[in-house]
NUKOLLO-39928 format. One record per residue (C-alpha): residue in one letter; residue number from 1; x, y, z. Coordinates in Angstrom, 1 decimal, always signed. Each point is the difference from the previous one (the first is absolute). Example, Ala and Ser with C-alpha at 12.3 -4.5 7.8 and 13.67 -1.06 7.14 Angstrom:
<recs>
('A' 1 (+12.3 -4.5 +7.8))
('S' 2 (+1.4 +3.4 -0.7))
</recs>
This chain:
<recs>
('X' 1 (+0.0 +0.0 +0.0))
('X' 2 (+1.4 +3.4 -1.0))
('X' 3 (-0.4 +2.8 +2.6))
('X' 4 (+1.0 +3.7 -0.1))
('X' 5 (+1.0 +0.3 +3.6))
('X' 6 (+3.4 +1.4 +0.5))
('X' 7 (+1.0 -1.9 +3.1))
('X' 8 (-0.3 -3.7 +0.9))
('X' 9 (+1.4 -1.2 +3.3))
('X' 10 (+0.3 -3.7 +0.5))
('X' 11 (-0.5 -1.4 +3.4))
('X' 12 (-1.9 -2.4 +2.3))
('X' 13 (-3.4 +0.5 +1.4))
('X' 14 (+0.3 +0.0 +3.8))
('X' 15 (-3.6 +0.9 +0.9))
('X' 16 (-3.5 +0.4 -1.5))
('X' 17 (-2.5 +1.9 +2.1))
('X' 18 (-3.6 +0.0 -1.4))
('X' 19 (-2.2 +3.0 +0.9))
('X' 20 (-3.6 +0.7 -0.7))
('X' 21 (+0.7 +0.6 -3.7))
('X' 22 (+3.7 +0.8 -0.2))
('X' 23 (+3.0 -2.3 +0.8))
('X' 24 (+3.5 +1.0 +1.1))
('X' 25 (+2.7 -2.3 -1.5))
('X' 26 (+3.4 +0.4 +1.6))
('X' 27 (+3.0 -1.0 -2.1))
('X' 28 (+3.6 -0.3 +1.2))
('X' 29 (+2.2 +1.5 -2.7))
('X' 30 (+3.6 -0.5 +1.0))
('X' 31 (-0.7 +0.6 +3.7))
('X' 32 (-2.3 +2.9 -0.5))
('X' 33 (-3.8 -0.4 +0.2))
('X' 34 (-2.2 +1.4 -2.7))
('X' 35 (-3.8 +0.0 +0.7))
('X' 36 (-2.5 -0.1 -2.8))
('X' 37 (-3.6 +0.9 +0.4))
('X' 38 (-2.1 -2.0 -2.4))
('X' 39 (-3.6 -1.4 -0.1))
('X' 40 (-0.9 -3.2 +1.8))
('X' 41 (-1.3 -1.2 -3.4))
('X' 42 (+3.5 +0.5 -1.5))
('X' 43 (+1.6 -2.0 +2.9))
('X' 44 (-2.4 -2.8 -0.6))
('X' 45 (+0.3 +0.1 -3.8))
('X' 46 (+3.8 +0.0 +0.2))
('X' 47 (+0.1 -2.6 +2.8))
('X' 48 (+2.4 +2.1 +2.0))
('X' 49 (+1.3 -1.5 +3.3))
('X' 50 (+2.9 +0.4 +2.3))
('X' 51 (+3.2 -1.8 -1.1))
('X' 52 (-0.6 +0.5 -3.8))
('X' 53 (+2.4 +2.0 -2.1))
('X' 54 (-1.6 +3.0 -1.6))
('X' 55 (+0.7 +3.3 -1.6))
('X' 56 (-1.0 +3.4 +1.4))
('X' 57 (-0.9 +1.9 -3.1))
('X' 58 (+0.2 +3.8 +0.5))
('X' 59 (-1.7 +2.1 -2.7))
('X' 60 (+0.4 +3.7 +0.7))
('X' 61 (+1.4 +3.0 -1.8))
('X' 62 (+1.3 +1.4 +3.2))
('X' 63 (+1.3 -1.6 +3.2))
('X' 64 (+0.7 +2.0 +3.1))
('X' 65 (+2.5 -1.0 +2.6))
('X' 66 (+0.2 +1.4 +3.5))
('X' 67 (+3.0 -0.3 +2.3))
('X' 68 (-0.1 +0.3 +3.8))
('X' 69 (+2.8 +2.1 +1.5))
</recs>
């Protein structure tokens, strides 16, 4: 499948938390945790579960970074 996202981060799913309609999928990417907010339906359709390898796909024209002093 071809996608136009600029960034794909490969990692391992460490946790899937289902909410009322939205799930939070936590992915360990080289020791850093990336959290994706997707629909519960998407979690079910993709069969996402802890322990699976997955890609965090980031599609944005701007990404902001904040640094604590």
